[in-house]
N, C-alpha and C positions, 0 to 999 in steps of 0.2 A: 401809291403802294398800299396805304391803309384801306382805300376803297376796294382794291382788288382782293385784299385779304378778307374783308367783310363779305364780298361776293362768294369767295370760296367757302367760307363758313356757312353761308346760306344754302349751299347746294344740297347737303344731306337733308336739311329740313324741307327743301322744295320737293325732293323725291318722296319724303314721308307724306307731304300734302297730296302728291299724285296718287299714292296708295289709298289715302282717305277718299279722294274723289272717285277712284275706281270702285271702291266698296259701295259708295253711295249710288254710283251709276248702275250697279247690279240691281238695286231696288227698283230703279226706274225701268230697267229692261224687264224685270219680273212683272211689273204692273202692265207693261205692254205685251206680255206673253212671249217675249223672246228669251227663252230660258237658255238657249245656246250662248247668247251674248252675256247672260248673267254669269255663266261659268267662265267665259273669257275675261270678264271684268274682274272677277275674284282672283283668277289666275294672274292677271296683270298686277293686282294688288300684292299678291305673294311675291312676284318678281321685284316690285319696288321695295317691299319690306326687306327682302334679302340684300338689296343694293344699298339702302340708306345707312345701315350700320357699318358695312364695309367701307363706304365712302367717308363716313365720319372718322373711322380709325385711320384710313389712308391719308386723309387731309389734315389729321389732328384737329378736327372740328367738333369733337364731342362736347355736348353742353347739357345742362340740366333740363332746359326747355325742350331740347331735342329728344331726350329720353321720355319725358312726359308726353310729348306729341306723338311719339312712336307707340306708346301704350294706348292712347286714345284712338289712333289710327287702326291698330290691331283690333280693338274692341268693336269699332264700326265695321271694318272690312271683313273680319272673320267671326264676329259674334252677332251683331245686329243684322247685317245684311243676309247671311245664311239663314238666320232664324225667320226673318220676314219672307225670304225666298221659299223656305219649306212651307210656311203658312199659306202663302199665295198659291203655291203649286198644288198641294194636296190636302192641307189641313184646314182649309177655310170652312168647309161644311161640317167639321167635327167639333163637338162641344169642348173636347180637351185639346184641340189643336193650338189654341192661343196659349194654353198652359205649357205645352211642349216648347213653343217658341220662346216664352219667357224664361223657362228653365235653361234652355240652351244659351241665351244671351247672358243670364245671371252667372252661369258657370264659367263663361268666358271672362266676365269681369273679375270673378274670384280667382281664376287662374292667373290672370295678368297681375292682379294685386299681390298674389303670393310670389310671383316671379320677381316683381320689383322689390319686395321685402327681402327675398333671399339673395339678391344681388349685393346688398349692403351688409348682410349677416355673415358671420364667420362660419365656414363650412365645417361640418362635423368630420367628414372624410376628405383627405387631400386629393382624391381622384374625383370628387363630386362635380368638378367643373366639366367633366366629360359627359355628363348626363343632365337631362332636364327632369324636374319633378313633375310628373304628369305629362300628358301629350301637349306639345306646343300649339299655339293658336293656328298657324297655317295648316299644320297636319290635321288638327281637329276639324277644321272646315272642310278639308279634303275627304276625311273619313266620313263625316256627317253627310256630305253630298254624294256619297257612293250610290244610293238609290236613284238620284237624279241623273247621274252619269250613265248608269245602266239603262234608264228609260230613254235617254237621248240616243244611245247606241242600239238598243234592241227593241224599243217600243214598250208597250204595256206588258205587265207581268206581275208576279207576286211581289217583286221588289218595289213596284210603284204603288202598292196598295196603301191607303192612308194609315192603317195599323202598322204596317212595316216601316213606313217613313217615320212615324212618330216614335216607335220603339227604338229605331236605329239612331234617331237624333238624340234621344235620351242616353243611349249607350255612348255616343261620342261625347256628350256632355259629362258623363261620369268619368270617362277617360281623362278629361281635362283637369278635373279637380281631384283625381286619385293621387296616391303617393307612389305610383308605379314609375320606375326610372325609364326614361326614353333617351335614345341616342341623340347626342348633340353633334351635328355635322361641322360645327365651327372648330372643333378640336380634332376632326378626322384627318388623318394623314395617309397619302397614297405612297407606298414604297416606290423607289425609282424604277425597279424592274417591272412594275405594274402600271406605269404611266401610259405607255402605248396602248395596252388593252383597255385601260379605262377611257382613253380618248375615243377608241373605236366604239365602246359601249355608249358613250355620250352621243356620238354621231348616229348610231342606230336608234337610240332613244328619241333624238330630235326628228329623225325621219319618220318614226312611228307616230310621234306627236303631230306631225304635219299631215300624215296620211289618215290616221284614225285618232283624233285628239281625245275623244271621250273614252275610247277603249284604252288608250295609253294612260290616261289619268286614273281610270278604274284599276288598271294593273298596278300602278304606283300605290294607290290606297290599300289594295289587298296585300301587296308586298310589305308595306309599312306595318300592317297589323301582324303579319307573319313574323316580322322582325322583333316584335315586342317580347316574346318568350326568351329569345336569345339575349336581348338587352338585360332582362331581369336576371338571367343566369350569370351574365358577365359581371353585373353589379354585385351580386352575392358572392361570386368567386373572388373578386377583388377585396371584398370585406374580410374574407377568410385568409387572404395571402398578402400580408403587409410587405413581404419582401419584393412584391411586384409593383408597389405603388409608384415608385419613381423610375420605373423602367419603361422604355418605349414599347410599342405594340409588338414588334418583332421579338424582343427579348422576353416579353410576357408570354408569348407562345412557347418559348423554350422552357420557361419556368413551369408552364402548364404541362408540357410533355414530360418533364422530369418528375412532376408530382404524380402523373398517371402511371409512369413506369414504376415509381416507388410503391404505389398502391397495389399494382399487379404482383410485385415481388413480395408484398407483405412487409415492406420496410418503411421506416419513417425518414423523411428527407432530412439529411444533416443540415442543409441550409435553413429549412424551416425551423428545426430544433434550435439552432444557434441564433438565428436572426429574427424569426417571426415572433417568438415569445417576447423578446425585448421590445421589438417594434410595436407589438400589440399593447404592451404595458404603457409605452410612451403615448400611443394613440389614445388609450383610455384616460391618461392623465391630461393630455393636451386638448382633445376634442370633446371631452365631457366636463366642462368647467362647472356645470350646475349640479353635478352629483354631490350628495352629502359626503363629507370626509369619513373615511373608515376609522373605526376606533383603533387606538394604538395597542400593541400587544402588552399584556400584563407583565410586569417585571418578575424575574425569578425570585423564588422564596428560598432563603437559606442556601443560596448557591446552587439550587436545582431548578429544573424546568417547572412549568406550571403543574400543579396537582401532584407533585412528587414523582413525575415520570423519570426524573434523573436518577432516583434510587433504583428504579427497575432496570435502567440501562447499565448501572454499575454493579448489579447483583446484590444490593443491600435490601434487607427486610425493613418493613415499617414496624414501629413499636406501637 
C-alpha cells in the first residue's frame, strides 16, 4: 500500500518531466530544420503542463518539489526552447538576434519568479485569483510563435521577415512581464445550459486542429490577444464594484445590467450606495495593510467643531 501511494504521488512529477523533455526536443527538431515538429513538441509540452497540476490536485499529490519542477519545466519548454527556435529559424544572421532570444528567455524567468512569489502572497483584491498578472508562460510561447505558425501555413511573407520576428518576440516578452491582467481558465465555469454548445465547439476546434493545425493555433493566438482588452475591462469593472466580488458570473452580469440601466436613467444604484461604500472601505482597510495610518480627527474645541464651525451652524457670532 505505501509503495502504490508513492507511485501515485510520482505521477504528476513524471508528467512534468515529460513536458520538460518535450521542450528540449523542440530544440533538437529546430537544429534539424523540422520546424513543424518543433511546434508539435512545444504544443505537447503545453498539454503536459495543463495535466500535471490537475493530476496533483486530483490525487492530492501536491509537493514543494513538484511546484519547483513545474517552474523549471515551464522555463525550458516555453522560454528557452522558443527563444532558441526563433534564433535558429530567422535571427541567426542578425546582430541583435541573440539579444532578442536572451530577452525572451529572461522575461520568461522573471514572469515565473513573480508567479511563484504571488502564490504565497496575500492578494490585494479578493477576485485576483480569477486573473494572472501578465500573460502566462504557455500563452506567451503561443503568441510569440505566431510568425512561425503563419510561415508554416502560408509560406514566406512580411510576417516571416527577421525584423518582424524579432519585434514580435520582444512584444510577447513584454506581455509576460507586464502588469496586465489576463484571464485564468482554472477558475472559468461553464453554465449548465451552455455545456452542450461548448462541447460542440470543442469538437469543431479539434477537427480544425487535425485538418489545419497551424491555422488553428494561429487563430487561438489571435483570439487570445483580442481577449486581452475585455479582460482588462473586466478587472477594472470588478475593482469599481465590490458588491459583485462574491457573486458568480451569472449574478455579476445582472449587477452590470442594473448598473447600466441606472446610468441611462441618471440614477445612482441603491445597492451600490448602501453596499459598495462600506465594502470599499473594508477593502481599503484589509487589502492595503502597508498604507500609513490616517491622522485622527482633531477633538472639538469648547464644545464646537474644529475652527468654530459649530457657532456658524448655531447662528452665533464670533467675538
